[in-house]
C-alpha positions in Angstrom: -165.1 82.9 0.6 -163.6 81.2 3.6 -161.1 83.8 4.9 -159.3 82.2 7.9 -155.7 81.2 7.5 -153.9 78.0 8.5 -152.3 79.8 11.4 -155.7 81.0 12.7 -157.2 77.5 12.4 -154.4 75.4 14.0 -154.1 76.6 17.6 -153.2 74.4 20.6 -156.8 74.9 21.9 -158.3 73.7 18.6 -156.2 70.6 18.6 -156.9 69.9 22.2 -160.7 70.2 21.7 -160.4 67.9 18.7 -158.6 65.4 20.8 -161.6 65.3 23.2 -163.9 64.2 20.4 -162.2 61.7 18.1 -162.2 57.9 18.4 -158.8 56.2 19.1 -158.7 53.2 16.7 -155.0 52.9 15.9 -153.8 53.6 12.4 -150.9 52.2 10.4 -148.4 53.7 12.8 -150.0 51.6 15.7 -149.7 54.6 18.0 -152.3 54.1 20.7 -154.3 56.6 22.8 -152.2 55.7 25.8 -149.0 56.3 24.0 -150.2 59.7 22.5 -151.5 60.8 25.9 -148.2 60.0 27.7 -146.8 63.3 26.3 -150.1 64.9 25.1 -149.1 68.6 25.3 -145.7 68.0 23.6 -147.3 65.9 20.9 -150.0 68.5 20.2 -147.3 71.2 20.0 -145.2 69.2 17.7 -148.2 68.5 15.5 -149.2 72.1 15.3 -145.6 73.2 14.4 -145.3 70.6 11.7 -148.6 71.9 10.1 -147.6 75.6 10.3 -144.1 74.9 8.9 -145.5 72.8 6.0 -143.5 69.7 7.2 -146.6 67.7 8.1 -147.4 64.6 6.0 -150.2 62.2 7.0 -149.4 58.5 7.6 -150.6 56.1 4.9 -154.1 54.9 5.8 -154.8 51.4 7.1 -157.5 49.9 4.9 -159.9 47.3 6.1 -163.1 45.9 4.5 -166.6 45.5 6.0 -169.4 43.3 4.7 -172.3 44.9 2.9 -175.8 43.5 2.5 -175.3 42.3 -1.0 -172.3 40.2 -0.2 -169.9 42.9 -1.4 -167.2 44.5 0.7 -166.9 48.2 1.5 -163.3 49.6 1.9 -162.8 51.6 5.1 -159.8 53.8 5.7 -158.4 54.2 9.2 -156.2 57.2 9.9 -153.6 57.5 12.7 -154.5 59.5 15.8 -152.5 62.5 14.8 -154.0 62.6 11.3 -157.5 62.3 12.8 -156.7 65.4 15.0 -155.6 67.4 11.9 -158.7 66.4 10.0 -161.1 67.1 13.0 -159.8 70.6 13.4 -160.3 71.3 9.7 -163.8 69.7 9.8 -164.9 71.8 12.8 -164.0 75.0 11.0 -165.0 74.3 7.5 -168.3 72.5 8.3 -169.6 75.7 9.9 -168.8 77.8 6.8 -170.1 75.3 4.2 -173.3 74.6 6.2 -174.7 78.0 5.1 -174.0 77.1 1.4 -175.7 73.7 1.4 -179.2 72.9 0.1 -181.8 72.2 2.8 -182.8 69.2 0.8 -179.5 67.5 1.7 -179.8 65.5 4.9 -176.6 63.5 5.4 -173.7 64.3 7.7 -175.1 67.7 8.8 -175.9 69.1 12.2 -179.7 69.4 12.7 -180.4 67.0 9.8 -181.1 63.2 10.1 -182.6 60.2 8.4 -185.8 60.7 10.4 -186.1 64.3 9.1 -185.4 63.1 5.6 -188.2 60.5 5.8 -190.6 63.0 7.4 -189.9 65.3 4.4 -190.9 62.4 2.1 -194.1 61.9 4.1 -194.9 65.6 3.8 -194.5 65.6 0.0 -196.6 62.4 -0.4 -199.3 64.1 1.7 -199.2 67.0 -0.8 -200.1 64.6 -3.6 -196.6 64.2 -5.0 -197.5 60.6 -5.9 -194.9 59.8 -8.6 -191.4 59.0 -7.4 -188.0 58.8 -9.1 -185.8 56.6 -6.8 -182.1 56.3 -7.4 -178.6 56.5 -6.1 -175.2 57.5 -7.5 -173.0 54.6 -8.6 -170.0 54.0 -6.3 -170.2 57.7 -5.3 -167.4 58.0 -2.7 -165.0 55.9 -4.9 -165.9 57.9 -8.1 -165.3 61.5 -7.1 -162.9 63.3 -9.4 -160.1 64.4 -7.0 -158.9 67.3 -9.2 -162.4 68.6 -9.8 -163.0 68.5 -6.0 -159.7 70.3 -5.3 -160.5 73.0 -7.9 -164.0 73.3 -6.3 -162.4 73.9 -2.9 -160.2 76.6 -4.4 -163.4 78.5 -5.3 -164.4 78.7 -1.6 -161.2 78.7 0.4 -158.8 81.6 0.2 -155.6 80.2 1.9 -153.7 77.9 -0.4 -152.0 76.2 2.5 -155.4 74.9 3.6 -156.0 73.6 0.1 -152.7 71.8 0.1 -153.5 70.2 3.4 -156.9 69.0 2.1 -155.2 67.7 -1.0 -152.8 65.6 1.2 -155.8 63.8 2.7 -157.7 63.4 -0.6 -154.7 61.9 -2.4 -153.2 59.9 0.5 -152.7 56.2 -0.3 -153.3 53.2 1.9 -151.9 49.8 2.9 -154.1 46.7 2.9 -151.9 44.3 4.8 -148.5 44.9 3.3 -149.6 46.1 -0.1 -149.6 49.9 -0.8 -152.3 51.3 -3.0 -152.1 54.8 -4.5 -155.3 56.9 -4.3 -156.1 58.6 -7.6 -159.9 58.5 -7.7 -162.5 59.1 -5.1 -162.3 60.0 -1.4 -161.7 57.6 1.5 -164.7 56.3 3.4 -163.8 56.4 7.0 -161.9 59.7 6.9 -163.3 62.4 9.1 -163.3 64.9 6.3 -164.9 62.7 3.7 -168.6 63.3 4.5 -168.1 67.0 4.3 -166.2 66.7 1.1 -168.9 64.6 -0.4 -171.6 67.2 0.3 -169.4 69.9 -1.1 -168.9 67.9 -4.3 -172.7 67.3 -4.7 -173.9 70.7 -3.7 -173.9 71.8 -7.3 -176.1 68.8 -8.1 -178.5 69.9 -5.3 -178.6 73.5 -6.6 -179.2 72.3 -10.1 -182.3 70.3 -9.1 -183.5 73.4 -7.2 -183.2 75.6 -10.3 -185.4 73.0 -12.0 -188.0 73.3 -9.2 -187.8 69.5 -8.5 -188.9 68.3 -5.0 -186.1 66.0 -3.9 -184.5 64.6 -0.7 -180.9 63.5 -0.8 -179.1 61.5 1.8 -175.4 61.1 0.7 -175.6 59.2 -2.6 -179.2 58.0 -2.1 -182.1 60.2 -3.2 -185.7 60.5 -4.3 -187.4 63.1 -6.4 -191.2 63.4 -6.1 -193.7 64.7 -8.7 -197.4 65.2 -9.3 -197.3 63.8 -12.8 -195.4 60.8 -14.1 -194.1 62.5 -17.3 -192.2 65.0 -15.0 -190.3 62.1 -13.5 -189.2 60.9 -16.9 -187.9 64.4 -17.8 -186.1 64.7 -14.5 -184.3 61.4 -15.0 -182.8 62.6 -18.2 -181.8 65.9 -16.6 -180.1 64.1 -13.7 -178.2 61.7 -16.0 -176.9 64.6 -18.1 -175.8 66.7 -15.1 -174.1 63.9 -13.3 -172.1 63.1 -16.5 -170.7 66.7 -16.4 -169.3 66.1 -12.9 -167.9 62.6 -13.7 -170.6 60.6 -11.9 -173.4 58.3 -13.0 -176.6 56.7 -11.6 -176.8 53.1 -10.3 -179.0 51.7 -13.0 -180.0 48.7 -10.9 -181.4 51.0 -8.2 -183.0 53.5 -10.4 -186.7 53.3 -11.2 -189.9 55.4 -11.5 -192.8 54.3 -9.4 -196.0 55.7 -7.8 -197.5 56.1 -4.3 -199.4 52.8 -4.4 -196.8 50.6 -5.9 -194.3 51.8 -3.3 -190.5 52.3 -3.0 -187.7 51.9 -0.5 -185.7 54.9 0.8 -183.2 54.9 3.6 -184.2 51.4 4.8 -188.0 52.2 4.9 -190.6 50.8 2.6 -193.3 53.3 1.5 -196.5 51.7 0.2 -199.5 53.9 0.2 -199.8 55.3 3.7 -198.0 52.3 5.2 -194.4 52.6 6.4 -192.4 49.4 7.1 -188.8 48.6 7.6 -186.9 46.9 4.8 -186.6 43.2 5.6 -182.8 43.3 6.2 -183.2 46.3 8.5 -185.9 44.7 10.4 -184.0 41.5 10.9 -180.9 43.4 12.0 -182.7 45.2 14.8 -184.6 42.1 15.8 -181.2 40.3 16.1 -179.9 43.0 18.4 -183.0 42.8 20.5 -182.7 39.0 20.8 -179.0 39.3 21.9 -180.1 41.7 24.6 -181.1 38.8 26.9 -177.5 37.6 26.9 -175.8 41.0 27.7 -173.9 41.3 31.0 -174.4 45.0 31.4 -178.1 44.5 30.7 -179.6 47.8 31.9 -177.0 49.9 30.0 -177.4 48.0 26.8 -181.2 47.9 27.1 -181.3 51.7 27.5 -179.1 52.2 24.5 -181.4 50.0 22.5 -184.5 51.8 23.8 -182.9 55.1 22.8 -182.4 53.7 19.3 -186.0 52.5 19.1 -187.3 55.9 20.3 -185.1 58.2 18.2 -185.3 56.2 14.9 -187.5 53.2 14.5 -190.5 54.5 16.4 -190.3 57.9 14.7 -190.6 56.4 11.3 -193.2 53.6 12.1 -196.8 54.2 13.2 -198.0 52.5 16.3 -200.5 50.3 14.5 -198.0 49.0 11.9 -196.9 45.4 12.2 -193.2 46.2 12.4 -193.8 48.6 15.3 -195.7 46.0 17.2 -193.2 43.3 16.4 -190.2 45.4 17.7 -192.1 46.4 20.8 -193.1 42.8 21.6 -189.7 41.5 20.8 -188.1 43.9 23.2 -190.5 43.0 26.0 -189.9 39.3 25.3 -186.2 39.7 25.5 -186.6 41.7 28.7 -188.7 38.9 30.2 -186.1 36.3 29.3 -183.3 38.2 31.0 -185.3 38.5 34.2 -186.2 34.8 34.1 -182.5 34.0 33.9 -181.8 36.3 36.9 -184.5 34.5 38.9 -183.4 31.0 37.9 -179.8 31.9 38.8 -181.0 33.5 42.0 -179.2 36.8 41.1 -182.5 38.5 42.1 -185.1 36.8 44.3 -187.8 39.2 45.3 -190.5 40.8 43.2 -189.8 44.3 44.5 -186.1 44.0 43.4 -187.2 43.0 39.9 -189.6 46.0 39.8 -186.8 48.4 41.0 -184.5 47.0 38.3 -187.1 47.6 35.6 -187.6 51.2 36.8 -184.0 51.8 35.7 -185.1 51.3 32.1 -186.4 54.1 30.0 -189.6 52.2 29.2 -191.4 55.5 28.5 -189.6 55.4 25.1 -191.8 52.5 24.0 -194.8 52.5 26.4 -197.2 55.2 27.3 -196.3 56.7 30.7 -199.6 55.8 32.3 -199.1 52.1 31.3 -195.6 51.7 32.6 -196.5 50.5 36.2 -199.0 48.0 34.8 -196.5 46.8 32.3 -193.8 46.3 35.0 -196.4 44.4 37.1 -197.3 42.1 34.2 -193.6 41.4 33.3 -192.6 40.6 36.9 -195.7 38.4 37.4 -194.9 36.7 34.1 -191.3 36.1 35.2 -192.4 34.4 38.4 -195.0 32.2 36.6 -192.5 31.1 34.0 -189.3 30.7 36.0 -190.8 28.4 38.7 -190.4 25.3 36.4 -190.5 25.9 32.7 -189.4 22.3 32.0 -193.0 21.2 32.8 -195.3 21.4 29.8 -198.2 23.7 29.3 -197.3 26.3 31.9 -200.0 28.9 32.3 -199.1 32.5 31.6 -199.6 35.1 34.2 -203.4 35.6 34.7 -203.4 39.3 33.9 -201.5 38.7 30.7 -203.9 35.9 29.7 -206.9 38.1 30.3 -205.3 40.8 28.2 -204.5 38.4 25.4 -208.0 36.9 25.4 -209.5 40.4 25.3 -207.3 41.3 22.4 -208.0 38.1 20.6 -211.7 38.5 20.9 -211.8 42.1 19.6 -209.2 41.9 16.8 -211.1 39.7 14.4 -214.3 40.7 12.7 -216.3 37.7 11.6 -219.3 38.0 9.2 -221.3 35.1 7.8 -224.9 36.3 7.3 -226.1 36.7 3.7 -227.3 40.2 2.9 -224.7 41.8 5.3 -222.8 44.8 4.1 -219.5 45.9 5.7 -218.3 49.4 5.2 -216.2 52.1 6.9 -216.5 55.6 8.2 -214.1 57.9 9.9 -213.5 55.9 13.1 -215.3 52.5 12.6 -216.0 49.5 10.5 -219.8 49.5 10.0 -221.9 46.4 9.7 -225.3 47.0 7.9 -228.3 44.8 7.1 -230.9 46.2 4.7 -229.2 49.7 4.9 -229.7 49.6 8.7 -226.6 49.9 10.9 -226.3 46.7 13.1 -223.0 47.4 14.8 -219.8 49.5 14.7 -216.3 48.2 15.4 -213.4 50.6 16.3 -210.9 50.7 13.3 -207.8 50.6 15.4 -208.8 47.3 17.1 -209.5 45.2 14.0 -206.5 43.3 12.6 -208.4 40.7 10.5 -211.7 40.3 8.8 -213.2 36.9 8.0 -216.1 36.7 5.5 -217.8 33.3 5.3 -220.4 32.2 2.8 -222.2 34.0 0.0 -224.2 37.2 -0.3 -221.9 39.4 1.7 -220.9 42.8 0.2 -218.4 45.4 1.1 -217.2 48.8 0.0 -214.1 49.8 -2.0 -213.3 52.2 0.8 -213.1 49.2 3.1 -210.7 47.4 0.7 -208.6 50.6 0.4 -208.3 51.0 4.2 -207.5 47.4 4.8 -204.8 47.3 2.1 -203.2 50.4 3.4 -203.2 49.1 7.0 -202.2 45.5 6.3 -205.5 44.1 7.6 -206.2 40.8 5.8 -209.6 39.9 4.6 -210.1 36.1 4.4 -212.9 34.5 2.4 -214.0 31.1 3.6 -216.7 28.9 2.0 -219.3 26.8 3.9 -217.0 23.8 3.8 -214.4 25.7 5.8 -212.1 26.1 2.8 -210.2 29.3 2.5 -210.5 30.2 -1.2 -209.2 33.8 -1.3 -207.5 36.5 0.8 -207.0 40.2 0.3 -203.7 41.4 1.8 -201.7 44.5 1.2 -199.1 44.4 -1.6 -195.6 43.8 -0.3 -192.7 42.5 -2.2 -194.5 39.8 -4.1 -192.4 40.2 -7.3 -189.2 40.5 -5.3 -185.8 39.0 -5.7 -186.9 36.5 -3.0 -189.5 35.1 -5.4 -186.9 34.8 -8.1 -184.5 33.0 -5.7 -187.3 30.8 -4.6 -187.8 29.5 -8.2 -184.0 28.8 -8.5 -184.2 27.0 -5.1 -187.1 24.9 -6.3 -185.0 23.6 -9.1 -182.1 22.7 -6.9 -181.5 19.5 -4.8 -182.0 21.7 -1.6 -185.7 21.6 -2.3 -185.8 18.1 -0.8 -184.0 19.4 2.4 -186.8 21.8 3.1 -189.5 19.3 2.3 -187.9 16.8 4.7 -187.7 19.4 7.5 -191.3 20.3 7.0 -192.4 16.7 7.3 -190.0 16.1 10.2 -191.4 19.1 12.1 -195.1 18.1 11.4 -194.6 14.5 12.5 -192.5 15.4 15.5 -195.2 17.8 16.7 -197.8 15.0 16.3 -195.5 12.6 18.2 -194.8 15.1 21.0 -198.5 15.9 21.3 -199.3 12.1 21.7 -196.6 11.9 24.3 -198.2 14.7 26.2 -201.6 13.1 26.0 -200.2 9.7 27.1 -199.5 11.2 30.5 -203.3 11.2 31.0 -204.5 8.3 28.8 -201.6 5.9 29.4 -202.4 3.7 26.4 -200.8 5.5 23.5 -197.3 3.9 23.8 -197.7 1.6 20.8 -198.8 4.5 18.5 -195.9 6.6 19.8 -193.4 3.8 19.0 -194.7 3.4 15.5 -194.4 7.1 14.7 -190.9 7.3 16.3 -189.6 4.6 14.0 -190.9 6.3 10.9 -189.4 9.7 11.9 -186.0 8.2 12.8 -185.7 5.5 10.1 -187.8 6.3 7.1 -188.2 10.1 6.6 -184.4 10.9 6.6 -183.9 8.3 3.8 -186.7 9.6 1.5 -185.6 10.2 -2.0 -188.4 12.5 -3.2 -191.4 14.4 -2.1 -193.9 11.7 -3.1 -192.1 9.3 -0.7 -192.1 11.9 2.0 -195.9 12.5 1.6 -196.4 8.8 1.8 -194.7 8.6 5.2 -196.6 11.7 6.3 -199.8 9.9 5.4 -198.9 6.8 7.4 -198.0 8.9 10.5 -201.2 10.9 10.2 -203.3 7.7 10.0 -201.6 6.5 13.2 -202.1 9.9 14.9 -205.8 10.2 14.1 -206.4 6.5 15.1 -205.6 7.7 18.7 -208.5 10.1 18.5 -210.9 7.4 17.4 -209.9 4.8 20.0 -209.0 6.9 23.0 -211.3 9.9 23.3 -214.8 10.3 24.4 -215.9 12.6 21.6 -217.2 10.9 18.4 -214.5 10.6 15.7 -214.2 7.9 13.0 -211.5 9.1 10.6 -210.0 12.4 9.3 -212.2 14.0 6.6 -210.6 17.1 5.0 -213.5 18.2 2.7 -217.2 18.4 3.2 -217.0 16.9 6.7 -220.4 16.4 8.4 -219.2 15.4 11.8 -218.4 17.8 14.6 -214.7 17.1 15.2 -213.6 17.2 11.5 -215.7 20.3 10.9 -214.1 22.0 13.9 -210.6 21.1 12.7 -211.2 22.2 9.2 -212.6 25.5 10.2 -209.7 26.2 12.6 -207.2 25.2 9.8 -208.8 27.7 7.5 -208.2 30.5 10.1 -204.6 29.4 10.5 -204.2 29.1 6.8 -205.0 32.8 6.3 -202.6 33.9 8.9 -199.7 31.9 7.4 -200.5 33.3 3.9 -200.4 36.8 5.2 -196.8 36.4 6.6 -195.5 34.5 3.6 -196.5 37.4 1.4 -194.9 39.9 3.9 -191.7 37.9 3.6 -191.7 38.4 -0.2 -192.3 34.7 -1.0 -194.3 33.5 -4.0 -197.3 31.5 -2.8 -197.4 29.3 -5.9 -193.8 28.0 -5.6 -193.8 25.2 -3.0 -191.2 22.7 -1.9 -193.3 19.8 -0.5 -196.7 19.9 -2.3 -196.9 19.9 -6.1 -197.0 23.3 -7.7 -200.4 24.4 -8.8 -200.7 27.8 -10.5 -204.3 28.1 -9.3 -203.5 27.3 -5.6 -201.1 28.9 -3.1 -199.3 25.7 -2.5 -196.5 27.3 -0.3 -199.2 27.9 2.3 -199.9 24.1 2.2 -196.2 23.6 3.0 -195.9 26.1 5.8 -199.1 25.2 7.6 -197.9 21.6 8.2 -195.5 22.4 11.0 -198.2 24.5 12.9 -201.3 22.2 12.5 -200.8 20.2 15.7 -199.5 22.9 18.0 -202.0 25.7 17.0 -205.1 23.8 15.9 -205.2 20.2 17.0 -204.2 21.1 20.6 -206.8 23.9 20.7 -209.7 21.9 19.3 -209.1 18.8 21.4 -208.9 21.0 24.5 -212.3 22.6 23.5 -213.8 19.1 23.3 -212.2 18.0 26.6 -213.6 21.1 28.3 -217.0 20.4 26.7 -217.3 23.8 25.1 -220.7 24.2 23.3 -219.7 23.2 19.7 -222.7 22.1 17.5 -223.5 21.0 14.0 -226.7 22.4 12.4 -229.3 20.5 10.4 -227.2 20.8 7.2 -224.2 19.0 8.9 -222.2 22.2 9.3 -220.9 24.2 12.3 -223.5 26.7 13.6 -222.6 30.4 13.8 -221.8 30.4 17.5 -219.5 27.4 17.2 -217.5 29.2 14.5 -217.3 32.3 16.6 -216.1 30.2 19.5 -213.4 28.5 17.4 -212.2 31.8 16.1 -211.9 33.1 19.6 -209.9 30.1 20.8 -207.6 30.0 17.9 -206.9 33.8 18.2 -206.2 33.2 21.9 -203.7 30.5 21.0 -202.0 32.8 18.4 -201.7 35.5 21.1 -200.4 33.2 23.8 -196.7 32.8 24.6 -194.6 29.6 24.4 -191.0 28.7 25.2 -189.0 28.5 21.9 -185.3 28.8 21.3 -184.8 29.7 25.0 -187.2 32.6 24.7 -190.8 33.3 25.6 -192.4 34.2 22.2 -195.9 34.8 21.0 -197.2 32.0 18.8 -198.1 34.4 16.0 -194.6 35.9 16.0 -193.2 32.4 15.6 -195.2 32.0 12.4 -193.9 35.3 11.2 -190.4 34.3 12.1 -190.6 31.0 10.2 -191.9 32.7 7.1 -189.0 35.2 7.1 -186.6 32.3 8.0 -187.7 30.4 4.9 -187.2 33.6 2.8 -183.6 34.0 4.2 -182.8 30.3 3.4 -184.1 30.8 -0.1 -181.8 33.9 -0.4 -178.9 32.0 1.0 -178.8 34.2 4.1 -179.5 31.3 6.5 -177.7 28.0 5.8 -180.5 25.6 6.7 -184.2 25.7 7.2 -185.2 24.6 10.7 -188.9 23.7 11.2 -190.9 24.7 14.2 -191.3 22.1 17.0 -193.4 23.2 19.9 -193.3 22.5 23.6 -196.2 20.4 24.9 
């Protein structure tokens, strides 16, 4: 029983300490911090006396609404400054007492507890073979709490009735939304200082009930998971929970309640658990990426960057492993944004000398995201990169800093495992991928370096352990035939049967389908046009081709009435585009051949497209999109036609430019006696395409890795389908 009286709680010292720790958003009385501080001691004394003489009454709350992810609005109550002080004093005292009564499986609103610790507890249970999961949350929890039941519950723990009466005032206090008064007869106010504590008090009996049943659970406010070793236990538990919550006038949110297993996965506290993989929920990932992007435009850059670094360190990088794609994306995005800010400083001549840039970077807590022994090298790379890019980025094809290019090339060469020899076997041991031939180990590849495996041809075998590891770690396995056609891909399960896929089907049947198809074709043809303009600087005889394509893009494509018409215009532009190759380059090229090509140029292009195709498919699946629902190409249930759509806007920038450059540099590409690329040529093409994917380009006023742009576009398409982005904007590169 809590023994302290109202008189012992409300001292001048307690009120003053509370004043030091509250926020000063004005309530309905519009009394500001400045006004209250003008006579602080007198105001605190007056407030204390009104409480002790039972004349205190809180001001009605000011109610506002904030947007939620699902387009709904959450009501938030804002108290006056004096009411915040009264609540804060009560909270400081009561939270210490109730802390000892709470379950250690409850993680919200408690000192020493956190989302990270809750997620770590989930990881620990999964590691202990608790592989069946009941995921749920309580329906409209804060707004559904029975006030009388809560007050009676408080009476069981608090001796002084005056404290109970004071708590009841806050629980039952009404609110004004604009000029309309609303009585408060159900629930507790979100936004009140006391509400988090009161919510845990109300649900403590629920926690204790689950403990008596020996259920392994983790609760964070109204969101919880229960983990089991057998599926039938989960079904029994669900019935137990429904029955108990009914007794305390609560119920489960049916839409968010499901039983799943370790491999199928689940989402808890914004984190997606699938096997051993941990990724951020898409909306959470996009939110933090948006904050990182805005960093380049902050005036107080160092301060805001350090706040963001603190957030990355204390939350995101504690729940994500270093090799997971979301971790890498967040880290690279931060460094990209950092580079952009420094480029703007140099262009504006705010900072001029390299040493000053380095000193500025040393003010950042880079150790939060970069290993300490790599910080100096990272700073050196960033500053060198800034000076390379800021000299004149309006010129096309600027080279990246040499050190960065060397690193990117090294990474590109070592991250893809290519196997084509019949009779090969690829397996896995503790630390390596193992390539064998006739049971003899040919070579080992460190597991942590491989991000993609390409298997070409027939007669190649692999172990189920390899598949299991690749699926868990989001390493795609691409299957390519001898004609450079990508016919299959193994990727980790993620969100395929999601709400995004359902929205995609609805979108397909709407008039907006044509909008996306037009944007895809406009992007593809504009990239072809811009590449020809770039080449025309050196060949000087492409103007007529450029003019023909320009007319089609400006006059024909916008007026297309259907996708067949669009594809017709695309075909005309492509014929003009490839005619330039035939008539203006030294290498042998007659016409574009997409299947069973026997010449060197077409074979090289087809092989490079197959590599790009697999990369795009990987990110489309990550974005939760259905590969068989496309907007430009005709749907074929046997083909991932959405990949055919998305690859269009990247063909020229990623593949054509790379392959033409290889021919211009006279790299040793060869056709064998069967009219196919030889093995060394394929390895060379993989190397060059990977280097291109790992290179940086100027896009949307930022320096961004090409592969990250592909990922961005796939997620952008998903957001358009879900009506989160208004319009799809295709990718147009800088040449």
